[in-house]
TORVOLUM-878463 format. One record per residue (C-alpha): residue in three letters; x negated, y negated, z. Coordinates in steps of 0.001 Angstrom, whole numbers, plus 500000, padded with zeros to 6 digits. Layout:
N
ALAXYZ/...
This chain:
87
MET500000500000500000/PHE497080497653500575/PRO495894497503496922/MET499365496407495804/LYS499259493482498230/LYS495897492537496751/ALA497432492526493281/TYR500162490142494440/ILE497464487717495552/ILE494861488186492830/LEU497163488157489784/PRO498748484739490468/LEU495324483275491228/LEU493912484616487972/LEU496891483252486050/LEU496477479868487716/ILE492789479760486795/LEU493637480831483244/PHE496314478160482842/ILE494078475450484265/GLY491119476545482154/LEU493063476754478917/ASN494843473433479086/MET495834471800475838/ASP497258468457474938/ALA501011468633474625/GLU503094466272472598/ALA506518466562474157/GLN508541463443473606/CYS512158462528473262/ALA513297461098469951/MET513061457503471183/CYS509540457948472544/ARG508427459634469333/ALA509822456783467207/GLN508082454213469392/LEU504787456088469244/GLU504948456520465478/THR505493452783465132/ALA502626452083467528/ASP500443454625465719/ASN500813452664462494/ALA499520449632464386/GLY496538451648465695/ALA497470451887469394/ASP495986455280470319/ALA495618454547474058/LYS499353453918474343/ASN500098457304472779/THR497835459092475230/GLY499357457240478172/ILE502933458125477243/ASN502036461780476654/SER500282461953480033/GLY503267460359481743/ILE505673462848480187/LEU503530465784481285/TYR503306464311484797/LEU507101464019485004/MET507549467587483733/LEU505338468958486507/PHE507631468301489469/PRO510645470405488410/TYR508348473397487939/ILE506745472854491344/LEU510199472607492924/ILE511366475829491250/ALA508192477643492341/PHE508631476414495925/ILE512258477595496049/ALA511240480971494592/PHE508515481283497226/LEU510967480506500049/TRP513430483023498632/TYR510718485691498372/ARG509501485026501917/SER513047485185503258/SER513695488510501536/GLN510446489926502921/LYS511368488871506464/SER514816490434506151/LYS513246493687504898/GLN510866493729507868/GLN513721493135510304/ALA515771495899508684/ASN512862498353508995/ALA512145497428512631/
């Protein structure tokens, strides 16, 4: 049973390292942002494009963190209830 617990710890850590190490620039914009950036791109404003893309990625991060936190609490609660049922 001990090696399985190790896998539950090691696998997420390896995935985290993989995702951090293989980061790529994402271009996820709404239609309005894309239109604004295309107009700005014609004027040669590359720093503005990078700033908006970074801001969008920053805003996308928090819902995923919230979902992961809720999943962790749910998992921990189910583990505690299993331990209490076995005791």
